[in-house]
C-alpha positions in Angstrom: 88.9 158.3 112.0 92.4 160.0 112.9 93.0 162.3 115.3 93.6 165.8 115.1 95.9 167.8 117.0 95.5 171.6 116.1 96.8 173.2 118.6 99.4 176.0 117.5 103.3 174.2 118.4 101.6 171.0 118.7 102.9 168.7 115.4 101.9 165.4 114.6 105.1 163.8 113.2 103.3 160.2 113.3 100.5 159.0 112.7 99.0 155.0 111.7 95.7 153.1 112.1 95.8 149.3 112.0 92.9 147.8 111.5 92.6 144.0 111.6 89.6 141.6 110.7 88.9 138.1 111.2 86.1 136.6 111.1 84.3 140.0 110.7 86.0 140.8 114.2 87.7 144.0 113.7 90.7 145.2 116.0 91.6 148.7 115.2 94.7 150.2 116.9 95.0 154.5 115.9 98.9 155.5 117.2 99.8 159.2 117.1 102.9 160.9 118.4 103.0 164.7 118.7 105.7 167.0 119.4 105.2 170.7 121.2 107.8 172.6 119.4 106.7 176.0 120.9 108.7 177.0 123.4 106.3 177.4 125.9 103.8 174.6 127.1 100.9 173.6 124.6 97.4 171.8 125.1 97.7 169.4 122.8 94.0 167.9 121.8 93.5 164.1 120.2 90.0 163.9 119.0 88.6 160.2 117.3 85.6 159.6 115.3 85.0 155.9 115.8 82.0 153.7 114.0 79.0 154.0 116.6 78.8 150.2 117.0 82.7 149.9 118.3 82.8 149.5 122.1 86.8 151.3 122.5 88.8 148.6 124.5 92.2 150.6 126.0 93.9 154.3 125.1 97.2 155.4 126.9 99.1 158.1 126.6 103.4 157.9 126.8 105.2 161.0 128.4 108.4 161.4 129.2 108.8 157.3 129.1 106.3 157.3 132.0 102.3 155.4 130.4 99.4 156.9 131.8 96.6 154.3 130.8 92.7 154.7 130.5 91.0 152.5 133.2 87.3 150.9 132.7 85.5 151.3 135.7 81.3 151.0 136.3 79.7 153.8 137.0 79.2 154.1 139.9 82.7 154.3 140.8 83.6 156.5 138.5 80.7 158.6 139.6 82.9 158.4 143.6 86.3 159.3 141.8 84.6 161.9 140.0 83.2 163.7 143.5 86.9 162.9 145.0 88.7 165.3 141.5 85.9 167.9 142.3 86.6 168.0 145.9 90.3 168.8 145.9 89.4 171.7 142.9 90.3 169.8 140.1 87.7 170.8 137.0 86.8 167.7 135.4 85.0 166.0 132.4 85.2 164.9 128.5 82.7 166.3 125.5 81.5 163.4 124.2 78.8 163.1 120.9 77.4 160.9 119.0 77.0 161.4 115.3 75.1 159.8 111.9 77.8 156.8 112.3 80.3 157.4 114.3 80.7 158.7 117.6 83.8 161.4 118.7 86.5 160.9 121.5 88.2 163.5 123.0 91.0 163.7 125.5 93.5 166.9 126.2 96.8 167.5 128.4 99.2 169.7 128.2 102.9 168.8 126.7 106.4 170.2 127.8 108.3 173.1 125.4 110.0 170.3 123.0 108.7 166.7 124.5 107.3 164.4 122.6 104.1 162.5 123.6 102.1 159.0 122.4 98.4 159.0 122.3 97.3 154.9 121.5 93.6 154.8 121.2 92.0 150.7 120.6 88.5 150.1 119.2 86.9 146.2 118.1 83.3 146.3 117.2 81.8 143.4 115.2 81.2 144.4 111.3 77.6 143.5 110.4 76.6 142.2 106.8 73.8 144.3 105.8 72.8 144.4 101.7 74.7 142.1 101.7 78.1 143.4 102.5 80.3 144.3 105.6 81.9 147.4 105.8 84.8 149.3 107.9 84.4 152.7 108.1 87.7 154.4 108.7 87.5 158.7 109.5 90.5 160.3 108.1 91.0 163.7 109.2 94.5 164.3 110.7 93.8 168.5 109.8 97.4 169.0 109.3 100.3 167.5 107.4 101.5 164.5 108.6 105.5 163.0 108.0 104.3 159.5 109.1 100.8 159.0 108.3 100.3 154.8 107.0 96.8 153.0 107.7 96.8 148.9 107.1 94.1 147.2 106.8 93.9 143.5 106.6 91.5 141.3 106.4 91.7 137.2 107.3 88.5 135.2 106.2 88.9 131.0 106.0 85.7 130.8 104.0 87.2 133.2 101.2 86.7 136.7 100.3 84.1 137.3 97.2 84.5 140.7 96.3 86.2 143.3 98.0 85.9 147.4 97.1 87.2 150.9 98.8 85.7 154.6 98.7 86.6 157.3 99.7 85.4 161.2 99.5 89.2 162.4 99.8 90.5 161.0 97.3 92.2 162.4 94.0 94.4 161.5 91.5 97.9 162.6 93.7 96.5 160.2 96.5 95.7 157.3 94.2 99.0 156.1 93.9 99.0 156.0 97.8 96.5 153.5 97.8 97.4 149.4 97.3 95.6 146.3 97.3 96.4 143.2 97.5 94.1 140.1 97.8 93.6 136.1 97.0 91.3 133.9 97.9 91.1 134.5 102.0 93.3 137.7 102.6 93.9 141.0 101.7 95.6 144.1 102.4 95.5 147.5 102.2 97.3 149.9 102.3 97.6 153.8 102.3 100.6 155.8 102.8 100.5 158.9 101.3 103.7 161.1 101.4 103.1 165.2 102.6 103.3 166.6 99.0 100.5 164.2 98.4 98.3 165.1 101.3 98.6 169.3 99.8 95.9 171.3 98.8 98.8 172.4 96.3 102.4 172.4 96.3 102.4 175.8 98.3 99.3 175.0 100.8 100.4 173.6 103.6 96.2 173.1 104.8 95.5 168.8 104.5 93.4 167.4 102.1 92.2 164.5 104.3 88.9 164.7 105.1 86.5 162.1 105.5 86.0 158.9 105.2 87.7 155.6 103.9 85.0 152.5 103.6 85.8 149.1 102.8 83.5 147.2 101.7 83.6 143.1 101.3 81.7 140.3 101.3 82.5 136.1 101.8 81.9 132.9 99.7 79.6 131.0 101.4 78.9 127.2 101.5 75.8 125.8 99.4 73.8 125.4 102.7 75.2 129.0 104.0 77.1 128.5 106.9 80.3 128.3 108.0 82.5 127.4 111.9 85.5 128.8 112.7 87.6 128.1 116.1 90.0 129.7 118.0 91.5 129.4 121.5 88.6 127.5 122.7 86.1 129.4 121.3 83.4 129.6 118.6 81.7 131.2 116.3 79.3 130.4 113.9 78.0 132.5 110.7 74.7 131.3 109.3 73.6 133.3 106.1 71.7 131.2 103.3 71.1 132.6 100.1 69.8 129.9 97.7 66.0 129.9 99.0 63.4 131.4 97.4 61.7 134.5 98.7 58.8 134.2 101.4 55.9 135.9 100.5 54.8 138.7 102.8 52.1 140.7 104.1 53.0 144.2 105.0 51.2 147.4 106.2 52.9 150.3 106.3 51.7 152.9 109.0 52.8 156.4 107.9 53.2 159.6 110.4 51.3 162.5 108.6 51.2 164.6 111.7 51.6 168.5 111.0 55.4 168.0 112.6 56.1 165.9 109.1 55.1 169.0 107.1 58.1 170.2 104.3 60.9 168.1 103.6 59.7 165.2 105.9 56.6 164.8 104.0 58.1 165.3 100.8 60.6 162.2 101.0 58.3 160.2 102.6 55.9 160.4 100.2 58.9 159.2 97.5 60.4 156.4 99.7 57.2 155.1 100.0 56.5 155.3 96.0 59.9 153.5 95.2 59.4 150.9 98.0 55.9 150.0 96.5 57.1 149.3 93.1 59.8 147.0 94.2 56.8 145.0 96.2 56.3 140.9 95.1 53.7 139.9 92.8 53.2 137.4 95.9 53.1 140.0 98.4 50.4 141.8 100.1 49.8 145.1 101.1 48.0 148.1 102.4 48.6 151.6 104.0 47.6 153.3 106.8 48.1 157.2 107.1 47.5 158.9 110.2 47.4 161.8 112.6 45.1 162.9 115.5 43.0 160.2 113.5 44.0 157.4 111.4 42.7 156.4 107.5 43.3 152.9 105.5 43.9 152.9 102.2 42.1 149.6 101.3 39.6 148.0 103.5 42.0 144.7 103.5 44.9 144.2 102.4 45.2 143.5 98.8 47.9 142.1 96.3 50.9 143.6 94.7 49.7 143.4 91.2 50.6 146.7 88.8 47.1 148.0 89.2 46.7 148.0 92.9 50.2 149.5 93.1 49.7 152.3 90.2 46.4 153.2 93.2 48.4 153.1 95.7 51.5 155.2 94.3 48.6 157.7 93.2 47.2 157.7 96.8 50.8 157.9 98.5 51.8 161.1 96.2 48.8 163.0 98.0 49.6 162.4 101.5 49.7 166.1 103.4 51.1 166.8 106.3 48.6 168.5 109.0 47.6 167.8 113.4 48.4 165.5 115.9 49.9 162.0 116.2 47.4 159.0 117.6 50.6 156.5 117.2 48.1 153.9 119.7 44.9 153.4 117.7 47.0 154.0 114.1 49.2 150.6 114.9 46.6 148.4 117.0 44.9 149.4 113.5 47.5 147.3 111.4 47.1 144.8 113.7 43.8 144.3 113.5 43.6 144.5 109.7 45.7 141.8 110.0 43.7 139.5 111.9 41.1 139.7 109.7 42.6 138.8 106.8 44.1 135.8 109.3 40.6 135.3 109.8 39.3 135.1 106.5 42.5 133.2 105.2 43.4 135.7 103.0 47.2 135.3 104.3 49.0 132.4 102.2 50.5 130.2 104.5 54.0 129.8 105.6 54.0 134.3 104.8 55.6 136.7 106.4 53.5 139.7 108.0 55.6 143.0 108.9 54.4 146.5 110.2 56.4 149.5 109.2 56.0 152.6 111.2 56.8 155.7 110.3 56.7 158.8 112.6 58.6 162.1 113.7 57.2 162.8 117.1 55.8 161.9 120.5 51.7 160.8 121.2 49.9 163.6 121.3 46.4 162.3 121.0 44.3 159.4 121.7 46.4 157.3 124.4 49.9 159.1 125.1 51.8 157.2 127.7 54.4 155.4 126.1 54.3 152.6 128.5 50.4 151.8 128.1 51.0 152.0 124.2 53.4 149.6 124.2 51.2 147.4 126.6 48.7 148.1 124.4 50.4 146.6 121.0 52.9 143.8 122.5 49.3 142.2 124.2 47.7 142.6 120.1 50.3 141.4 118.2 50.2 138.8 120.7 54.0 137.3 118.6 52.1 136.8 115.7 53.7 139.7 113.4 56.9 141.3 113.7 56.7 145.6 114.2 59.5 148.0 112.5 59.6 151.2 114.2 61.2 154.3 111.8 61.9 157.3 114.1 62.3 160.2 111.6 64.6 163.1 113.1 66.0 163.9 116.4 62.9 165.1 118.2 61.1 161.6 118.0 61.1 159.7 121.2 63.4 157.4 119.9 63.5 155.1 122.8 59.7 154.4 122.8 60.2 153.1 118.9 63.1 150.7 120.0 61.2 148.9 123.3 57.8 148.9 121.0 60.1 147.3 118.4 62.1 145.1 120.5 58.5 143.5 122.0 57.4 142.6 118.9 60.3 140.7 117.2 61.4 143.7 114.7 64.1 146.3 115.1 64.1 150.4 115.1 66.4 152.8 113.4 66.5 156.5 113.3 66.7 158.0 110.1 68.4 161.4 110.0 66.8 164.2 108.8 69.3 165.2 105.5 69.1 164.9 101.8 69.2 161.4 101.0 66.3 160.8 104.4 64.0 159.1 101.4 67.7 156.2 100.7 67.6 155.9 103.8 64.2 154.6 103.8 64.6 152.3 101.2 67.4 151.1 102.3 65.6 149.7 105.5 63.0 148.4 103.4 65.3 146.2 101.4 66.6 144.6 104.6 63.5 143.8 105.4 62.2 143.2 101.5 63.6 139.9 101.3 62.4 137.1 104.0 63.6 133.9 103.4 63.3 131.5 106.8 61.3 131.8 109.6 61.9 130.6 113.3 65.3 129.9 112.6 66.7 128.1 115.6 70.9 126.7 116.2 71.6 123.5 118.0 74.5 122.5 119.7 75.7 119.0 121.5 75.2 120.2 125.3 78.7 118.0 125.9 80.9 120.5 123.2 79.4 124.1 124.1 78.6 126.3 126.9 78.1 129.7 127.5 76.4 130.5 123.6 74.7 133.7 123.0 71.4 134.2 120.9 70.8 131.0 119.5 66.8 131.9 118.0 65.6 134.4 115.3 62.5 135.1 114.4 63.6 135.6 110.8 66.6 135.7 108.5 66.4 138.4 105.7 67.6 138.2 102.7 71.6 140.0 102.1 72.0 139.8 106.4 73.4 137.5 108.8 72.9 135.2 112.2 76.2 135.6 114.1 76.5 132.6 116.8 79.1 132.6 119.2 80.4 130.4 122.5 82.8 128.7 124.3 83.2 124.7 123.3 83.3 122.4 126.5 87.3 121.9 127.9 87.0 117.7 127.4 84.5 118.0 124.4 84.7 116.1 121.4 87.7 116.2 118.4 84.3 117.4 116.6 81.8 120.3 116.3 78.0 119.4 115.0 75.6 122.1 114.5 72.3 122.4 113.6 69.8 124.8 112.2 65.9 124.4 111.5 64.2 127.0 110.2 60.8 127.5 108.0 60.3 128.3 104.7 57.2 128.8 103.0 56.8 125.7 101.7 58.1 123.6 104.6 60.4 123.3 107.6 64.0 122.9 106.5 66.9 121.6 108.8 70.9 122.3 107.5 73.4 120.6 109.8 77.2 120.6 109.3 80.3 119.6 111.8 83.7 120.9 112.0 86.8 119.2 113.0 87.9 121.7 116.0 91.8 121.0 115.7 91.8 122.4 112.0 89.7 124.7 112.5 92.5 125.9 115.3 95.2 125.7 112.6 93.7 128.6 110.6 94.2 131.2 112.9 97.3 130.4 114.5 99.8 130.7 112.1 98.8 135.0 110.7 101.2 137.2 112.4 98.6 140.3 111.5 95.7 138.8 112.8 95.0 139.4 116.5 94.9 136.4 118.5 92.3 135.7 121.3 90.0 137.5 118.9 87.0 134.5 118.6 87.4 135.3 122.8 86.7 139.1 122.5 84.1 138.3 119.7 81.6 135.6 121.7 82.1 138.9 125.0 80.9 141.6 122.7 78.4 139.6 120.8 77.0 139.0 124.4 77.1 142.4 126.1 75.4 143.9 123.1 72.4 141.3 123.1 72.1 141.9 127.1 72.5 146.0 126.2 69.7 145.3 124.4 67.7 143.3 126.0 67.6 145.3 128.7 64.9 147.9 127.1 62.5 145.6 127.0 63.3 143.9 130.5 62.5 145.2 134.1 62.5 144.5 137.5 64.5 141.2 138.5 65.5 140.7 134.8 66.6 144.0 134.6 69.1 144.2 137.0 70.4 140.1 136.0 71.1 141.3 132.2 72.6 144.9 134.0 74.9 142.9 136.4 76.3 140.1 133.4 76.7 142.9 131.2 78.7 144.8 133.5 80.9 142.4 134.7 81.5 141.5 130.7 82.2 145.0 130.4 84.7 145.5 132.9 86.4 141.9 132.6 86.9 142.5 128.8 87.8 146.1 128.9 84.8 147.8 127.3 83.3 151.0 127.4 79.9 150.3 127.2 76.7 152.2 128.8 77.3 151.0 131.2 80.7 151.6 132.3 83.0 154.5 131.8 86.6 155.0 130.4 88.7 157.1 133.6 92.3 158.9 131.9 94.8 159.7 134.0 97.2 162.3 133.6 101.0 163.3 135.2 100.3 165.9 138.6 99.8 169.2 138.3 97.2 168.5 135.2 93.4 167.8 135.7 93.3 164.5 136.5 90.0 163.2 135.8 88.0 163.0 132.3 85.7 159.8 131.8 84.5 158.8 128.5 81.3 157.4 128.2 79.6 155.6 125.6 76.4 157.8 124.0 73.3 156.5 123.1 71.3 156.7 120.2 67.7 158.4 122.8 65.7 161.2 121.4 68.1 163.3 124.1 71.3 162.8 122.5 74.0 160.8 124.2 73.4 160.7 128.0 73.8 159.0 131.3 72.6 154.8 130.3 73.1 153.3 133.7 69.8 151.4 134.0 70.4 150.8 137.1 72.4 154.0 138.7 72.7 156.8 140.7 71.8 159.6 138.4 73.4 161.5 136.0 77.5 161.4 136.1 78.6 164.4 134.2 75.5 166.8 133.7 75.1 167.3 129.9 71.9 169.4 128.1 71.6 169.4 124.6 71.1 172.5 123.0 68.7 172.4 119.8 67.5 174.9 117.4 64.0 176.8 119.1 62.0 176.0 116.3 59.0 178.9 115.1 55.5 178.2 116.1 52.8 177.6 113.6 49.2 177.9 113.9 47.5 174.2 115.5 50.9 174.3 118.1 50.9 171.3 120.6 53.4 171.8 122.5 56.4 171.9 120.2 55.7 168.0 118.8 53.1 168.9 116.1 51.7 171.1 114.1 54.6 173.1 113.4 57.3 172.6 111.4 60.9 172.2 112.8 64.6 172.3 111.7 65.9 168.8 112.9 69.4 168.8 113.3 71.7 166.5 115.6 71.9 167.4 119.3 75.4 168.9 120.5 76.0 168.1 123.7 77.7 169.9 126.5 79.6 169.3 129.3 79.6 171.5 132.3 83.1 171.3 132.8 86.3 172.8 131.0 87.6 169.8 129.0 89.8 171.1 127.2 91.1 165.4 91.0 91.3 162.0 89.7 90.0 160.6 86.7 91.8 158.0 85.4 94.2 157.5 88.3 94.4 153.4 89.1 97.1 151.8 87.3 96.6 149.5 84.6 93.8 151.8 83.2 93.2 153.5 79.8 95.7 156.7 79.6 93.6 159.9 79.8 92.0 160.9 76.4 90.1 163.5 75.6 86.8 163.0 75.4 86.7 165.0 72.7 88.4 166.0 69.5 88.6 169.2 67.9 88.2 169.9 64.3 89.2 172.6 62.1 86.7 174.3 60.0 87.1 177.2 57.6 83.9 179.0 58.1 82.9 177.9 62.1 79.3 179.5 62.8 78.5 181.1 66.0 76.4 178.2 68.7 72.5 178.2 67.8 72.0 177.4 71.3 73.5 177.5 74.5 72.1 173.8 75.4 75.7 171.2 75.3 75.5 169.3 72.6 76.1 165.4 73.3 79.5 164.9 71.6 80.0 161.3 70.4 83.7 159.8 69.1 83.6 157.7 66.7 85.9 155.9 66.6 87.6 155.0 62.8 85.5 157.8 61.5 87.3 160.4 59.3 85.1 163.0 60.4 86.2 161.8 64.4 83.4 163.1 66.2 79.4 164.3 65.9 77.2 166.6 68.1 73.9 165.8 68.8 71.3 168.0 69.8 68.3 166.8 71.5 65.3 167.9 71.0 63.0 165.0 73.0 61.8 167.0 76.2 61.0 165.8 79.9 60.5 161.8 78.8 63.2 159.5 79.7 64.9 158.2 76.6 67.5 155.3 75.8 70.5 156.6 75.2 73.1 153.8 75.0 71.8 150.0 75.0 74.8 147.8 75.0 74.0 144.3 75.9 77.9 143.0 75.7 79.3 145.5 77.5 76.2 145.2 80.2 75.5 149.4 79.9 72.4 151.1 79.8 72.2 155.1 79.6 69.1 157.0 79.4 67.9 160.5 80.3 65.5 163.2 80.3 66.3 166.2 78.3 65.3 169.6 79.2 65.1 172.7 76.6 69.4 173.8 77.5 70.2 170.5 79.2 69.5 166.8 81.1 67.6 167.1 83.8 68.5 163.4 84.7 70.9 160.8 83.8 70.9 157.5 84.6 73.7 154.6 84.1 73.1 151.0 84.9 76.1 148.7 85.0 75.8 144.4 84.5 79.2 143.3 85.9 79.9 144.7 88.9 76.4 145.3 89.3 75.6 148.8 89.8 73.2 151.9 89.1 73.9 156.0 89.3 71.3 158.0 89.2 72.3 161.9 88.3 70.5 164.8 88.7 71.4 168.9 89.0 71.0 168.6 92.9 73.2 165.3 93.5 74.3 162.1 92.3 72.7 158.4 93.6 74.8 155.2 93.4 72.8 151.9 94.3 75.8 149.2 95.0 73.6 145.9 94.4 70.7 146.8 96.7 72.9 149.5 98.8 72.3 153.2 98.4 74.4 156.3 98.8 74.2 160.0 98.4 76.7 162.5 97.4 76.4 166.0 96.4 78.1 167.7 93.6 81.5 169.0 93.8 82.1 166.4 97.1 85.1 164.2 95.9 84.3 160.4 95.7 87.4 157.6 95.2 85.5 154.1 94.6 87.4 151.0 93.2 85.0 148.1 92.6 88.5 146.5 91.2 86.4 146.2 87.8 84.9 149.6 87.4 86.4 152.5 88.7 83.8 155.8 90.2 85.3 159.1 90.5 83.5 162.5 91.3 86.3 165.8 91.3 86.1 168.6 93.0 84.9 170.7 90.2 81.9 168.7 89.6 83.1 166.5 87.0 81.7 162.3 87.9 83.3 159.1 85.5 83.1 155.7 85.3 85.3 154.0 83.4 87.3 150.6 83.7 89.4 148.4 81.5 87.9 147.5 78.5 85.0 149.7 78.7 83.4 152.7 77.4 83.4 155.6 80.2 80.7 157.7 80.4 81.3 161.5 82.3 78.6 163.5 83.6 79.0 166.8 84.6 76.8 169.6 86.6 76.7 173.0 84.3 74.8 176.3 86.1 73.7 178.4 82.8 71.2 179.1 82.6 69.6 176.7 84.5 70.9 173.4 86.7 71.5 170.9 84.1 73.8 167.9 82.9 75.9 167.3 80.9 76.8 164.1 79.3 80.4 162.6 77.9 81.5 160.0 76.4 85.0 158.4 76.6 86.7 154.9 74.5 83.8 155.2 72.3 85.7 151.6 70.9 84.6 149.9 73.2 80.9 150.0 72.4 79.9 146.7 70.2 78.2 146.0 67.2 74.5 145.5 68.8 74.7 149.3 70.7 71.4 150.7 69.9 69.4 153.2 71.7 69.1 157.4 70.4 72.9 158.2 70.7 73.7 154.1 70.6 72.0 154.2 66.7 75.8 156.3 65.5 77.6 153.2 66.3 76.5 151.2 64.2 77.6 151.4 60.3 77.1 154.6 59.4 77.4 156.4 55.8 78.3 160.3 55.5 77.2 162.0 52.0 80.1 164.5 50.7 79.4 167.9 52.0 77.1 170.5 50.4 75.7 173.5 50.4 77.5 177.0 50.4 80.9 176.9 52.4 80.5 172.7 52.4 78.1 172.9 55.7 75.6 170.7 55.4 75.7 166.7 54.2 73.5 163.6 55.1 74.5 161.0 57.9 72.9 157.3 57.0 72.1 154.7 60.0 70.6 151.7 59.6 67.1 152.5 58.2 67.6 156.5 58.6 68.7 159.7 57.7 69.5 162.8 59.6 71.0 166.3 57.9 73.9 167.5 60.0 75.2 171.2 59.7 78.6 171.8 60.7 78.2 173.8 63.9 80.0 175.6 66.4 79.2 173.5 70.1 79.7 173.7 73.6 83.0 171.7 75.1 82.0 171.1 78.9 85.1 168.8 79.1 87.4 171.3 80.7 85.3 172.6 82.9 83.6 175.9 83.1 83.6 178.5 81.4 82.5 175.8 78.5 84.7 176.4 75.3 83.4 176.1 71.6 84.5 173.1 69.2 83.3 172.6 65.8 81.3 169.8 64.4 79.1 168.2 61.9 75.6 168.1 64.5 72.3 166.3 63.9 69.2 167.0 65.4 67.4 163.8 66.9 
């Protein structure tokens, strides 16, 4: 989130971020103060990465006491100003790119010697609930040391804050003390204020380590109905997320593109994700698979129940899908609709069940019907509002606007799957979002004498972990109490929720706090309205499109939103480039481009650069029959524009994972594979080394129900190839392989590369990975689990354990058994280097050996310990 000014002589002496979140609506102000310490004029570049779903609402520069504001205009007016600037011989334009989660705003200005300048940018966003969590993403990237750097996040949720977590990809042990979090029932304050020395890579290094994401995740308390109404200054917002409802059975058909362009990692990740998704189906669900290229193939003649046997056969089938050929999207989707129709007529669909079609493709239609508009019409006529179609576009070569309209027309949504190492997780996360339908045909009703100008109040489905949001304006002379009625259908019955809210009492909740952004609810209503109008424009045409466009444009101008219909024009002092315009990137197949749907053509000329793919046999015009390297497009204008392991307070002090034992006659290590070294509390032996001899099969290492801890692993001949940790409270699953670390919190999955720093504070549990590639899970009164990637002789993992005194007497597992009552026989043999260990009903010969200790990283050191083999 933080901007950077990286020209010689330009110093950022103050950089602050203030984010105020009220009822999920975030108002963020970024202020950067810089000085030109050089003897000559210098160009200062203000760069900012902000969330893609946010709208910029204000930008200004203060130079020599004069404020130069950014002004939001419609694109036609901005185009006229641009042409006038070109006519005066001034260069103009602005580089604006869109990434996976963020988009970039950039502006430049010339700063006189010794002069100071202040940049201030404001943006707003509605935090959407996804997989049970709201997420505020801040990008921290100053690119230089900053004397006064401070980030404040204030959260006010009158419903109550159920949990609050923070995560960072740049935190270190030195930075941990700069982060403070305070919280009560309805409020939270998070402050990050590092000193200059804390920002340094090392004491003598002038480069900053602040380069990455800072994420705040939280959820709110909910009533039994899951309904909450808040009111401020004549506007209301109604949040509705019932959770305590049974999941409706679903009929789901997966339509998978296996054309030639899916060759390589795409099809491999699709197979991986599909296998995981199939195993997550409920036994009351029905499903089928359709794979297609130029022709479509269905796995079974009809829908089948998700029994253990059927799922096993489907995963075997999915594991053998290979990519080749062209792309016939039309016939594949129509076949899915036909399958659902046949099942419906045969009365094979359970009453009250939800029917979903999930399409995954990476290209444009190249065989059969290839006209996108015709395909959209064919599919809409076939589905006829009976089923929902969700479209997943894999990579940047996909025709995304086509998929977006296809989904929008049929009660679903489109999502881009970014081609990266975590593509399989992206697919799994999307499926989790729609895996648990709780309600269908949901409608909100309010008295006509109480409200007006209400946003979308009908929803086809409500899925567990999401939230429906309705906002509106109260009538000036309305009643004192606002009543609401929500109706919907479960698989068993029609259901109605009713609630009422005292307008005066609700208004009072937001009057006193000084740190909230007042009048936010009116802007939340406008934000939601504009977003919904932009979504409706995707499927509209003719007079309806023009009306929606006019309404969205008028609201964007009234509330100063930079949307796909507006630009922000930036003015500058006389003598400098007078014209720069910031437009909102559009998630389209060609990257950011002019999205003025009724407009006058492109405002600033842009082109998109992509690596040219290698040709392969069977090439079909660059769409199928070739393996492509996918990269996010970079938009270029044609105009010149210028090691934290235990840092948390209150946690145990760092302790060595290993206790060195002296040996009178140590022997050389018998193998290079790392043993698992177990500290044994209360034992005179001190520690135990365990050689694992079982290869290739998952084994239970620790199971402690009192700790709520399960650890398993797959052991190869020279170390672990996989280690999995499951924790019950907070609910967490971690899967480590030599390639990466996957963290699944509740249902949300995140993937991290080894040696990518990670600092995730889940309040009662800390997840930390340092730059050396050492992952640690720790917390008060918890056993600490450490995982480290080692590289010799092959890439493998080492498992380390600390604070073992917290294991309970109920601990079991191949390693956990040694935390039962163990008995050591006296040492025997030459030099007393052998003895017997007895635990439960088992006996293990133990030998005194030197083993490799990876606790201090690589190269490993050697320690002497009693070693057993299991």
